[in-house]
NUZALUM-325082 format. One line per 4 residues: their letters; for each residue z, x, y of C-alpha. Coordinates in Angstrom, 3 decimals, decimal comma, padded with zeros to 6 digits. Layout:
<atoms>
a) Z:X:Y; ... .
</atoms>
This chain:
<atoms>
mkqt) 045,671:018,479:-008,978; 045,551:014,731:-008,471; 043,447:013,471:-005,565; 045,039:011,264:-002,966 .
netk) 043,293:008,263:-001,439; 042,487:010,339:001,658; 040,582:012,975:-000,342; 038,683:010,460:-002,495 .
cker) 035,450:008,687:-001,617; 035,969:005,503:000,450; 033,400:003,445:-001,454; 034,550:000,501:-003,584 .
vypa) 032,867:000,483:-007,011; 032,885:-001,752:-010,078; 033,391:000,411:-013,182; 031,678:-000,770:-016,388 .
gawh) 033,552:-003,709:-017,886; 035,885:-004,133:-014,891; 036,443:-007,438:-013,105; 037,775:-005,952:-009,889 .
asqc) 036,533:-003,197:-007,595; 038,383:000,071:-007,332; 038,044:003,152:-005,185; 035,417:005,712:-006,237 .
trga) 037,097:008,583:-008,071; 034,832:011,342:-006,718; 036,037:013,666:-004,022; 035,085:012,979:-000,405 .
vvng) 032,514:015,455:000,891; 030,755:013,851:003,890; 032,673:011,642:006,360; 034,999:010,328:003,652 .
ycrq) 032,234:009,631:001,123; 031,017:011,472:-001,960; 027,391:012,612:-002,065; 026,339:009,550:-004,070 .
hdpv) 027,829:006,995:-001,678; 027,159:008,709:001,670; 025,626:005,865:003,786; 023,478:008,209:005,922 .
arqa) 021,933:009,909:002,874; 021,425:006,550:001,147; 019,595:005,165:004,198; 017,421:008,282:004,465 .
krda) 016,464:007,970:000,789; 015,755:004,242:001,225; 013,535:004,946:004,256; 011,585:007,640:002,375 .
nnva) 011,041:005,251:-000,552; 009,868:002,513:001,837; 007,309:004,861:003,429; 005,983:005,853:000,001 .
wkak) 005,866:002,204:-001,111; 003,999:001,145:002,059; 001,390:003,898:001,579; 000,832:002,800:-002,027 .
ydaq) 000,637:-000,867:-000,990; -001,839:-000,129:001,813; -004,041:001,815:-000,622; -004,017:-001,118:-003,056 .
vaag) -004,894:-003,591:-000,284; -007,759:-001,373:000,908; -009,073:-001,048:-002,652; -008,912:-004,839:-003,064 .
rlrn) -010,830:-005,386:000,168; -013,507:-002,911:-000,912; -013,733:-004,576:-004,323; -014,182:-007,989:-002,661 .
lkae) -016,789:-006,585:-000,263; -018,775:-005,097:-003,160; -018,632:-008,369:-005,108; -019,741:-010,398:-002,091 .
fade) -022,581:-007,976:-001,378; -023,725:-008,094:-004,999; -023,752:-011,901:-004,857; -025,739:-011,863:-001,624 .
catw) -028,280:-009,396:-003,066; -028,718:-011,560:-006,154; -029,275:-014,626:-003,956; -031,750:-012,840:-001,693 .
lgeg) -033,731:-011,386:-004,555; -033,718:-014,698:-006,460; -034,946:-016,672:-003,463; -037,192:-013,949:-002,094 .
tapl) -035,420:-014,179:001,290; -033,974:-010,679:001,532; -033,838:-009,591:005,182; -034,911:-006,104:004,104 .
spda) -036,903:-004,897:001,162; -034,908:-003,202:-001,625; -036,581:000,091:-000,719; -035,460:-000,287:002,901 .
lytg) -031,869:-000,886:001,755; -031,767:002,386:-000,167; -033,629:004,497:002,371; -031,644:003,251:005,367 .
agdp) -034,426:001,044:006,789; -036,270:003,953:008,387; -033,149:005,542:009,948; -032,350:008,794:008,072 .
drtf) -028,729:008,768:009,324; -028,084:005,230:008,094; -026,618:004,999:004,597; -026,722:002,202:002,064 .
gdva) -023,088:001,386:002,938; -023,984:001,073:006,625; -026,747:-001,392:005,806; -024,460:-003,358:003,484 .
rall) -021,717:-003,617:006,116; -024,238:-004,671:008,769; -025,655:-007,392:006,531; -022,218:-008,745:005,630 .
aska) -021,109:-008,641:009,275; -024,251:-010,537:010,229; -023,445:-013,141:007,578; -019,834:-013,420:008,764 .
qggk) -021,066:-014,096:012,304; -023,294:-016,898:011,080; -026,495:-014,876:010,747; -029,236:-015,730:008,271 .
s) -028,460:-014,566:004,751 .
</atoms>
């Protein structure tokens, strides 16, 4: 049984090696489109891919920021130890400066924030 134009997909496609577009040869299933060319399904798939891409991108940006923060902190520690001007002793950095709930990361963030606000480094 030969399909008529009304029962075929509405999408215009370029077959391999063709110079001109022709009508898709698949049968229409959803609103005059085949499953491959259905605009609603294509948009839903595109949106899902964009959400996944954004999550991956945000994770990469966060990892880059953490990497930069670690490098900057390492540079600051080397400077402080070389000049003997560390605001805290190395033991205080690792023990939380007397506060048992304060971690090394908390101290590092506080020191870098102090530096960013123009504090003594």
